[in-house]
N, C-alpha and C positions, 0 to 999 in steps of 0.2 A: 138256865145254865147248870145250877147245882142240882136241880131236880133231874136233869138229864144224866148227870154223873151218878146219882144214886140209882136211877133206873138201870143204867148200864151195869153197875156193880151187881145188882140183883140178877140181871140177865146173864152176866158172865158166870156167876156162881152156879146157875142152873145149867149152863152150857158145859162146864167142865165136869159135871156129874152125869153127862150123857155118855153113851157107849161109842158112837160113831165119830171118832176124832180124825182130824187131818193131822198127820204126824210129820214133824220136822225131822228128817233123817239125821241120825247121829246126835240127837239132843236129849237132854233130860227134860221131859216135856210136861208142860201144861199145854195140851194140844187142842186144836180147834176143829170142830165140825164146820167146814166152810159153808155148807148149806144153811146151817143154823145162823151163822154169822151174816150170811147174805140176806136172811129174812128178818134181821134185826130192824125194827122200825126207826127211821130217821126223819126229822123235819127237813125243810128246805135249807136250813141253816146249819146242818150237822153232817159230819162225815167220819168214817173210820178208815184207818190205814194200818195194815199189818206189815212190819218190816223185818226181813231176815238180815241180820247184821253179818252173818257168816258169808252169805252170797252177795252182799251189797245190793239187795234187790227188794222191791215191794212185792210181797206175796199176794196180798189182797187189798182192795180198796173199794169203798162204796160211798157215794155221795160227794166225791171230790168235785165233780162237775158243777154241782149246785153251789158249793162254797167258793171254789176258785176258778171255775170255768173250764178246767182241763178235762178233755174226754178221758184220758188216761195219763197220769203223771209218769215221768220217766221211770220205768221199772228197774233200770240199772243204777238208780240213785239211792245210795244207802241213807244219806242224811238229808231227808226230804225238807226239814225245816231250814237247814242252812242253804239249800239250793234256792229256795223261794223267799227267804227273809229279806227285809230291807237292808241294803248295804251298810247303813249307819248302825244297824244292830248286830251285824255279823260277828264282830269280835266278842261281844258279851255273850251272845247265844252259843257260840262255839265253846267258850270257856265254861258256861253252865253245863252244856251237854257232856263235854269231855270230862269234867270234874265229877258229875253225878255217875257217869259210867265207871270211872276209876274207883270211886268210893264203893259202888255196888259190887264191882268185881273183887274188891278186897274183902268184902263182907258177904260173900255169895251165899252163905248158909241162911241168911235172912232176907235174901234179895226179893222174894215174892211180896214182901211188905212195902218195898220202896215205890214211891210215886213222885213224879215230877209234874208240877202244875206250872204252866207258863202261858202268858198272854203276849202276843207279838204281832207285828205286821207281816203279812205274806203277800207276795206278788201274784195277782190274778192273771188269767190268760190275756185280758185286755190291757195289761201293764199297770193297772191301778193297784192300790194296796188296800187290804182289808184287815181289820183287827180281829184276831181269833184267840180263843182260849183253848189250850190243849192239856189233856191229861195223858201222861205217858207212863205205861205200866210194863213191867217185865213179864214176858210170856214163857220163855224157855231159856235154858242154859245148855252149853255144849258139853262134850265129854271131858273137857279140861276145866269145867266149872267156870266158864265165862259166859256172859250174856250173849245169846244167839238170836233172840227175836224180841221185839217190843211192839206194843199196840198203841197207836196214837188215836185218841178220841178228840175230835176237833169241833168247835162250835163258833160260828160267826157271832161276835159280840160287839160289832161296830156300832150298833144302835145304842149301846150303853157305855162303852169304853172308847172315848173319842180322842184320847191323847196319843202321843207317838212313842211312849216309853214301854220298855220291856218290864213286865212284872212276873215274879216267879216265886215258887216255894217248893222245897225238896223235903219230902217226908221219908225218914228212914230210922230204924231202931239204932240206938247208940250213936246218933249223929250229934256232934257239937255244932249246933246251927251257927253260933256266932263265929267260931273259928272257920267253919266251912265257907261262910259268906265272905270273910276276910280274904280267904285264899282266892275266891272268885274275883274280887274287886281289886286285888293287888296291882294289876296292870293299869288301874285307873288312879293310882296313888299320886301320880305326878301331873295330872291334868290341870290342877289349880295350884298356885303358889300358897304358901302359908298365909300371907296377907289376904289373898283372894278368898281363902276359906273363912277368914275372920269377917270379911265384908259380906260374904254369902250368908253367914249366920245372922248378921244384922239385917240384910235385905229380906231374908225369909221371915223375919219378925215384922216386916213391912214398916220399917223405920225409915224416915226421910233421910235424904243424902246429908243435909246439914247436921242432923243429930248423929249419924254414923261417923261423920268427920270428928265431932266432939268426942264421941265414945272411944274412937281409935287414935285420937291425937294426930290426925292427918288433915290435909286441906280438903276442902269441898271438891276442888278440881281433881285431886288424886282419887277420891272416892268415885267420882264420875268416870274417870278413866278405868278404874278397876271394874266398875259395873259394866262398862262397854266391853271390856275384854272377857269378862265372865259370860256374858250373853253370847258373844262370838264363839267362844270355845264350846259352850254347851248347846249352841244353836237354838236357844230358847228366846221367846219373845215377851214373856211376862214372868212375874214373880211366881205365880202358880206353876207354870211350866218348869221354872228353875227348881222349885221344891220337888216336883215329881222327878225331874232329872237326877237331882242329888240323891233322892231316896232310891232311885233305880240303880245307881252305881255305888251305893253303900256309903255315901257321905252323910254324916250326922249333921243336920242343919240346926241342932239345938246347942246352946251353950252348956258345956258340962260343968 
């Protein structure tokens, strides 16, 4: 996966130094030679998608059929990831994408350095879901200095990433990562009660129910009820899944 990202970076730098570019009209361009892009080598588990945000359309795609099974994804679909993501992940992914775009548009002078890395479940043509890792890079801005196109480099990582949780990282200059993540996860603040958070921190240390009851000065039955409600809300089936879920939505499972 990471070898592919490095290989693509090297290929991309060579491509933008060539002369025969595909120009996005009206944009301040880092432009593409589509023939060169079309010749970029991909494995059966990789694909690339070039999206024009101004026209709400996919300009170019290669390898999508191998990864997701679609002959051609909907070309009039601006937000490819939201269209095909798992419904349980939609709200978080929408928040991540919209927040990274807002930050990038507010800091447009350094936008070429911004990268969003995200792993998520996408729906295949056969209605099953596959875990993919995506690197999303800004390709061009419009005349009003707003992002006009992005490139999605996608790899099927289901052979190594088997959980159902969204993982992501946004890289940008002058980004306060802690505050940025807090803004992303603000909508999840009320998913658990204060007491449930206390129980979660104990559960994630893999402490038995009776000991949790003693630590929190509550009954064993109350702890069992909290555990049941926590798993129901998170749709988790094990402590490891709960830890991953909490990490995914920004809940600190460690005692401060």
